[in-house]
C-alpha positions as CSV (number, residue, x, y, z in Angstrom):
1,M,0.0,0.0,0.0
2,P,1.2,3.6,-0.7
3,L,3.1,5.5,2.0
4,A,0.5,8.3,1.7
5,L,-2.2,5.9,2.9
6,Y,-0.3,5.5,6.2
7,A,0.0,9.2,6.5
8,L,-3.8,9.4,6.5
9,T,-3.7,6.6,9.1
10,A,-1.6,8.9,11.4
11,G,-4.2,11.6,11.2
12,A,-6.9,9.1,11.9
13,F,-5.0,8.0,14.9
14,G,-5.0,11.5,16.4
15,I,-8.6,12.0,15.8
16,G,-9.5,8.6,17.2
17,V,-7.7,9.3,20.4
18,T,-9.5,12.6,21.1
19,E,-12.9,11.1,20.1
20,F,-12.7,8.0,22.3
21,V,-10.5,8.7,25.2
22,I,-13.1,10.8,27.0
23,M,-15.0,7.6,27.6
24,G,-12.3,6.3,29.9
25,L,-12.2,9.6,31.7
26,L,-15.9,10.2,32.3
27,I,-15.5,9.6,36.1
28,D,-12.5,11.9,36.4
29,V,-14.1,14.7,34.3
30,S,-17.3,14.5,36.2
31,K,-15.5,14.7,39.6
32,D,-13.2,17.5,38.6
33,L,-15.9,19.7,36.9
34,G,-18.7,18.9,39.4
35,V,-21.1,17.3,36.9
36,S,-22.9,14.0,36.8
37,I,-21.6,11.0,34.8
38,S,-24.5,11.4,32.3
39,A,-23.6,15.0,31.9
40,A,-20.0,14.1,31.3
41,G,-21.2,11.6,28.7
42,L,-22.8,14.5,26.9
43,L,-19.3,15.6,26.0
44,I,-19.3,12.7,23.6
45,S,-22.7,13.8,22.2
46,G,-21.4,17.3,21.8
47,Y,-18.3,16.1,19.9
48,A,-20.6,14.0,17.6
49,I,-22.9,17.0,17.0
50,G,-19.9,19.0,16.1
51,V,-19.0,16.4,13.5
52,V,-22.5,16.4,12.1
53,V,-22.7,20.2,11.9
54,G,-19.2,20.6,10.6
55,A,-19.5,18.1,7.7
56,P,-21.9,20.1,5.5
57,I,-20.5,23.5,6.6
58,L,-16.9,22.7,5.7
59,G,-18.0,20.6,2.8
60,M,-19.7,23.6,1.1
61,L,-17.1,26.1,2.2
62,T,-14.0,24.1,1.1
63,G,-15.4,22.1,-1.8
64,K,-12.9,23.7,-4.3
65,W,-9.8,23.4,-2.1
66,S,-7.2,20.9,-3.0
67,R,-7.5,17.7,-0.9
68,K,-4.1,18.0,0.6
69,T,-4.6,21.6,1.7
70,L,-7.9,20.7,3.2
71,L,-6.5,17.8,5.1
72,M,-3.7,19.9,6.5
73,S,-6.1,22.7,7.5
74,L,-8.3,20.2,9.2
75,M,-5.4,18.9,11.3
76,V,-4.7,22.5,12.4
77,V,-8.3,22.9,13.6
78,F,-8.0,19.6,15.4
79,T,-4.7,20.5,17.2
80,V,-6.0,23.9,18.3
81,G,-9.2,22.4,19.5
82,N,-7.5,19.8,21.7
83,L,-5.3,22.5,23.2
84,A,-8.5,24.4,24.1
85,C,-9.8,21.3,25.7
86,A,-6.8,20.9,27.9
87,L,-7.1,24.5,29.0
88,A,-10.9,24.6,29.5
89,P,-11.7,26.1,33.0
90,D,-15.3,24.7,33.2
91,Y,-17.8,22.2,31.7
92,W,-19.3,24.4,29.0
93,T,-15.9,25.7,27.8
94,L,-14.8,22.1,27.5
95,M,-18.0,21.3,25.6
96,A,-17.4,24.2,23.2
97,A,-13.8,23.1,22.7
98,R,-14.9,19.6,21.9
99,V,-17.4,20.8,19.4
100,L,-14.6,23.0,17.7
101,T,-12.3,19.9,17.6
102,A,-15.0,17.8,16.0
103,F,-15.4,20.2,13.1
104,A,-12.3,18.6,11.6
105,H,-13.5,15.0,12.0
106,A,-16.0,14.4,9.2
107,S,-14.3,16.3,6.5
108,F,-10.9,14.6,7.4
109,F,-12.3,11.1,7.1
110,G,-14.6,12.0,4.3
111,V,-11.9,13.5,2.1
112,G,-9.4,11.0,3.4
113,S,-11.6,8.1,2.2
114,V,-11.7,9.5,-1.3
115,V,-8.0,10.1,-1.3
116,A,-7.4,6.5,0.0
117,T,-9.5,4.9,-2.7
118,S,-7.7,7.0,-5.4
119,L,-4.3,5.5,-4.3
120,V,-5.2,1.8,-5.0
121,A,-6.6,-0.5,-7.5
122,P,-10.5,-0.8,-7.8
123,N,-10.6,-4.2,-6.0
124,K,-8.8,-2.8,-3.0
125,K,-10.8,0.3,-2.3
126,A,-12.6,-1.0,0.9
127,S,-9.2,-2.3,2.2
128,A,-7.6,1.1,1.6
129,I,-10.4,2.7,3.6
130,A,-9.9,0.1,6.3
131,I,-6.2,0.8,6.5
132,M,-6.9,4.5,7.0
133,F,-9.5,3.7,9.7
134,T,-6.8,1.5,11.3
135,G,-5.7,4.7,12.8
136,L,-8.9,4.8,14.8
137,T,-8.5,1.2,15.9
138,V,-4.9,1.6,16.9
139,A,-6.0,4.7,18.8
140,N,-8.2,2.4,20.8
141,I,-5.5,-0.2,21.4
142,L,-2.7,2.2,22.3
143,G,-3.9,5.8,22.5
144,V,-7.1,5.4,24.5
145,P,-5.7,3.1,27.2
146,F,-2.6,5.1,27.6
147,G,-4.7,8.3,27.5
148,T,-7.0,6.9,30.2
149,W,-4.1,5.9,32.3
150,L,-2.4,9.3,31.8
151,G,-5.6,11.1,32.7
152,Q,-6.2,9.0,35.8
153,A,-2.5,9.4,37.0
154,Y,-1.9,13.1,36.2
155,G,-5.3,14.6,35.6
156,W,-7.6,14.4,32.6
157,R,-6.1,17.6,31.1
158,S,-2.7,16.0,30.7
159,T,-4.4,13.6,28.1
160,F,-5.6,16.5,26.0
161,F,-2.1,18.1,26.0
162,A,-0.7,14.7,24.8
163,V,-3.3,14.6,22.0
164,T,-2.3,18.2,20.9
165,L,1.2,16.8,20.4
166,I,-0.2,13.9,18.3
167,G,-2.0,16.4,16.2
168,L,1.3,18.3,15.4
169,V,3.0,15.0,14.4
170,A,0.1,14.0,12.2
171,L,0.1,17.4,10.5
172,A,3.8,17.0,9.7
173,V,3.4,13.5,8.3
174,I,0.5,14.5,6.1
175,A,2.4,17.5,4.8
176,L,5.4,15.2,3.9
177,F,3.7,12.2,2.3
178,V,0.3,13.0,1.0
179,P,0.7,13.8,-2.8
180,K,-0.2,17.4,-4.0
181,D,-3.3,17.8,-6.0
182,K,-5.1,20.7,-7.8
183,A,-7.9,22.7,-6.4
184,V,-11.3,21.4,-7.6
185,D,-12.9,23.6,-10.3
186,N,-16.3,22.0,-10.2
187,Q,-19.5,23.4,-8.7
188,E,-20.6,19.8,-8.0
189,E,-18.2,20.0,-4.9
190,G,-19.9,23.2,-3.7
191,S,-23.3,23.9,-2.1
192,Q,-25.2,22.7,-5.2
193,G,-23.2,19.4,-5.1
194,A,-24.1,18.9,-1.5
195,L,-27.8,19.3,-2.2
196,A,-27.6,17.0,-5.2
197,V,-25.9,14.2,-3.1
198,L,-28.5,14.6,-0.3
199,G,-31.3,14.3,-2.8
200,R,-30.4,10.8,-3.9
201,R,-32.6,8.2,-2.2
202,S,-29.8,5.5,-2.2
203,V,-27.4,7.8,-0.5
204,L,-29.9,8.8,2.2
205,L,-30.7,5.2,2.9
206,G,-27.0,4.5,3.3
207,L,-26.7,7.4,5.7
208,L,-29.7,6.1,7.7
209,I,-28.1,2.7,8.0
210,T,-25.0,4.2,9.3
211,V,-26.8,6.3,11.9
212,L,-28.8,3.5,13.2
213,S,-26.0,1.0,13.5
214,W,-23.9,3.4,15.5
215,V,-26.7,4.5,17.8
216,G,-26.4,0.9,19.0
217,V,-22.6,1.0,19.2
218,F,-22.4,4.1,21.3
219,A,-25.4,3.5,23.5
220,G,-23.4,0.6,24.8
221,F,-19.8,1.9,24.5
222,T,-20.2,5.3,26.0
223,Y,-20.9,3.9,29.5
224,I,-18.6,1.0,29.4
225,A,-16.4,2.3,32.2
226,P,-19.3,2.6,34.7
227,I,-20.6,-0.7,33.5
228,L,-17.3,-2.5,34.2
229,T,-16.8,-0.8,37.6
230,Q,-20.4,-0.7,39.0
231,I,-21.8,-3.9,37.6
232,T,-19.0,-6.3,36.6
233,G,-17.0,-5.3,39.7
234,F,-13.7,-4.3,38.1
235,S,-11.6,-1.6,39.7
236,E,-11.1,1.8,37.8
237,A,-7.5,0.7,37.2
238,A,-8.8,-2.4,35.2
239,V,-10.7,-0.3,32.7
240,S,-7.6,0.6,30.6
241,P,-6.5,-3.0,30.0
242,I,-10.1,-4.0,29.1
243,L,-10.2,-1.1,26.6
244,L,-7.1,-2.6,25.2
245,V,-9.1,-5.8,24.5
246,F,-11.9,-3.7,22.9
247,G,-9.3,-2.0,20.7
248,G,-7.9,-5.4,19.6
249,G,-11.4,-6.3,18.5
250,L,-11.7,-3.0,16.5
251,V,-8.5,-3.8,14.5
252,V,-9.6,-7.3,13.7
253,G,-13.1,-6.2,12.7
254,N,-12.0,-3.2,10.7
255,L,-9.5,-5.1,8.5
256,A,-11.8,-8.1,8.2
257,G,-14.7,-5.8,7.2
258,G,-12.6,-4.1,4.5
259,W,-11.3,-7.4,3.1
260,L,-14.7,-9.0,2.9
261,A,-16.4,-5.8,1.5
262,D,-13.9,-5.9,-1.4
263,R,-15.2,-9.3,-2.3
264,H,-18.9,-9.4,-1.2
265,L,-20.1,-5.9,-0.2
266,V,-23.9,-6.5,0.4
267,P,-23.5,-9.8,2.4
268,T,-20.8,-8.1,4.5
269,I,-23.1,-5.3,5.4
270,V,-25.9,-7.6,6.4
271,A,-23.7,-10.0,8.3
272,S,-21.9,-7.2,10.2
273,L,-25.2,-5.7,11.3
274,V,-26.5,-9.1,12.5
275,A,-23.3,-9.7,14.4
276,L,-23.4,-6.3,16.1
277,S,-26.9,-6.9,17.4
278,V,-26.1,-10.4,18.6
279,V,-22.9,-9.3,20.4
280,L,-24.6,-6.4,22.2
281,L,-27.5,-8.6,23.4
282,A,-25.0,-11.2,24.6
283,L,-23.0,-8.5,26.4
284,T,-26.1,-7.8,28.6
285,A,-25.7,-11.2,30.2
286,A,-21.9,-11.3,30.0
287,I,-21.3,-8.1,32.1
288,H,-22.2,-10.1,35.2
289,Q,-19.3,-12.4,34.8
290,P,-15.8,-10.8,34.6
291,V,-14.2,-13.3,32.2
292,L,-17.2,-13.4,29.8
293,A,-17.5,-9.6,30.0
294,V,-13.9,-9.2,28.7
295,I,-14.5,-11.7,25.9
296,A,-17.7,-10.1,24.9
297,I,-16.2,-6.6,24.9
298,G,-13.5,-7.8,22.5
299,L,-16.2,-9.2,20.2
300,F,-18.2,-6.0,20.5
301,G,-15.2,-4.0,19.2
302,A,-14.8,-6.5,16.2
303,A,-18.5,-6.4,15.3
304,A,-18.7,-2.6,15.6
305,F,-15.8,-1.8,13.2
306,A,-16.7,-4.5,10.7
307,T,-19.5,-2.2,9.7
308,V,-17.3,0.9,9.0
309,S,-15.5,0.2,5.7
310,P,-18.5,-1.5,4.1
311,L,-20.9,1.3,4.9
312,Q,-18.4,3.9,3.7
313,I,-17.9,2.1,0.4
314,W,-21.7,1.7,0.1
315,V,-22.2,5.5,0.2
316,L,-19.2,6.2,-2.0
317,Q,-20.7,3.9,-4.7
318,K,-24.1,5.5,-4.4
319,A,-22.8,9.0,-4.6
320,E,-20.6,8.5,-7.7
321,G,-18.3,11.0,-9.4
322,A,-17.5,14.4,-8.0
323,G,-20.1,14.2,-5.3
324,Q,-18.2,11.4,-3.5
325,G,-16.2,13.7,-1.2
326,L,-19.3,15.4,0.2
327,A,-21.2,12.1,0.5
328,S,-18.3,10.5,2.3
329,S,-18.1,13.4,4.7
330,F,-21.8,13.1,5.3
331,N,-21.5,9.5,6.0
332,I,-18.8,10.2,8.6
333,A,-21.2,12.7,10.1
334,A,-23.8,10.0,10.1
335,F,-21.6,7.7,12.1
336,N,-21.2,10.5,14.7
337,L,-24.9,11.5,14.6
338,G,-25.4,7.9,15.7
339,N,-22.7,8.4,18.3
340,A,-24.6,11.5,19.7
341,I,-27.9,9.8,19.8
342,G,-26.4,6.6,21.2
343,A,-24.7,8.5,24.1
344,W,-28.0,10.3,24.8
345,L,-30.0,7.1,24.6
346,G,-27.7,5.4,27.1
347,G,-28.1,8.3,29.4
348,V,-31.8,8.1,29.2
349,V,-31.8,4.4,30.0
350,I,-29.6,5.1,33.1
351,D,-31.4,8.1,34.4
352,H,-35.0,7.5,33.4
353,G,-35.2,3.8,32.3
354,P,-34.3,0.4,33.6
355,G,-30.8,1.5,34.6
356,L,-27.1,0.9,33.7
357,G,-27.4,-2.9,33.5
358,S,-29.9,-2.6,30.6
359,V,-28.0,-0.2,28.4
360,T,-26.5,-2.9,26.2
361,L,-29.9,-4.7,25.9
362,I,-31.4,-1.5,24.5
363,A,-28.3,-0.9,22.3
364,G,-28.5,-4.4,20.8
365,L,-32.0,-3.8,19.5
366,V,-31.1,-0.7,17.5
367,P,-28.9,-2.4,14.8
368,L,-31.9,-4.6,13.9
369,A,-33.5,-1.4,12.7
370,A,-30.4,-0.6,10.6
371,L,-30.7,-4.2,9.2
372,A,-34.2,-3.6,8.2
373,V,-33.3,-0.5,6.3
374,A,-30.4,-2.2,4.7
375,L,-32.6,-5.0,3.4
376,F,-35.1,-2.4,2.1
377,A,-32.3,-0.6,0.3
378,I,-31.0,-3.8,-1.2
379,R,-34.4,-4.7,-2.5
380,L,-34.8,-1.3,-4.1
381,D,-31.4,-1.6,-5.6
382,K,-32.3,-4.9,-7.2
383,R,-35.5,-3.6,-8.5
384,E,-33.9,-0.6,-10.1
385,T,-31.1,-2.8,-11.5
386,A,-33.8,-5.0,-13.1
387,I,-35.5,-2.1,-14.7
388,S,-32.4,-0.3,-16.0
389,G,-30.3,-3.3,-16.7
390,A,-27.3,-1.6,-15.0
391,P,-25.0,-3.5,-12.6
392,A,-25.8,-2.9,-8.9
393,L,-23.2,-1.4,-6.6
394,S,-20.7,-0.5,-9.2
395,C,-17.2,0.5,-8.2
396,P,-16.7,4.1,-7.1
397,A,-15.8,6.6,-9.7
398,E,-12.7,8.6,-9.3
C-alpha cells in the first residue's frame, strides 16, 4: 500500500484518540468539573454533534480546495481544539472546545476516504479505507488506554495536552507524504453538489443505515467504564486494560470488514449488522461475569468496526463522481450522529429507564432497525437494476 495511505492513518490515529479517550475519563471529568456521569457523557454527544454540523458546513465552504490543503487545515483545527480542551476552565468551555475539535473530524475522514481509494486498484478500495481507519482502531489499542491511564494518573487535562502533540505530528506526516493535487474547479463540490448528493434516495438510505448502526454501538460503549466498575465489579485501574481488548477487536473487525467488502459488499453489510446486534445482546448477560465480559467486549469491538468500511464504500458507490467527497463526509457525520444519539439514549436508559445494566440490551435492538433499512435498500437496488439493466453497486468513480 502507498506510504501516503499510512500518513492518513496517522491523522486518523490522532482524531481517534481525542474522540474515544473521553469515555475512559468520564468519572475523572465528572468529579473535577462537578457534573454527573451522564452530563460528562454528553461531551461525547457534543463532539458528535460538532462532526454532524461541521460536515456540511466545511464541505460547502471548502469544496474547491485541493484535498491535501484541506487535510492539513483540518489537522490545524484539530490541534488547536485539543489545546483548548486541555485549558478549559469549566464544563461548558470544554463542551465548546470539543465541538470545535469535532469540526475537523467528518471532513478529514470523508476527504481521506476519497484520497485513500484513489491511491489503490479498484478491487482494494474498501481495504484502503480500512487501513486509514486502522488509525482509529490503533488509537483504541494504544492511545485510549494510555490516555486513560495518563488522565487518571496526572489529571484528565494531561491527556488532551498529549493529543495536541499527536496532532502536530500528524500534520507534519500528512504534509510530507500525501501527494499534492489541484484545487477542484467544479461546482458539484460546492453547495449545489451537497444538495444534489443529499437528494439521492440511495445515499440517504445508506446514511440512515450508518446512523442506526452506530446508535447501538455508542449507546453501549459510552458507558462501558461505569458498567465495568459498577456492575461487573472491576476496579477503575482495570478499565484501561479492558479497553485494550476492545481495541484489539476493533483492529480485527476493521480489517476483516474491509477485506470482505472488497469481495462481497452486500453480504458483508448484512452479516456485520446481525453480528453487532447479537454481540450487544449477549453482552447484557456477560457483564455479570468478569471473564465473559472481557471476551464479549472484544467481540463487541470487532462487530462494531466490521461495519465501517462496508458502509463507507456503500455511500461512495451510491454518490458517484465528483459528489463522493461530500457524500463521504456526510457518512462520517452519520456515524457521529449515531454516536450522539447513542450516548444520549444510554443516558436516558440510566437516568429514566431500567438502569445501567440494561444499556447494552437496548443498544442491541437498534442495529436490527439498521438491518431492516439495509434489506429495504438492497431490495430497491435490485428492482432498479432489473428495470435499468445496469449493474448494482458499481465501483466508485474517481
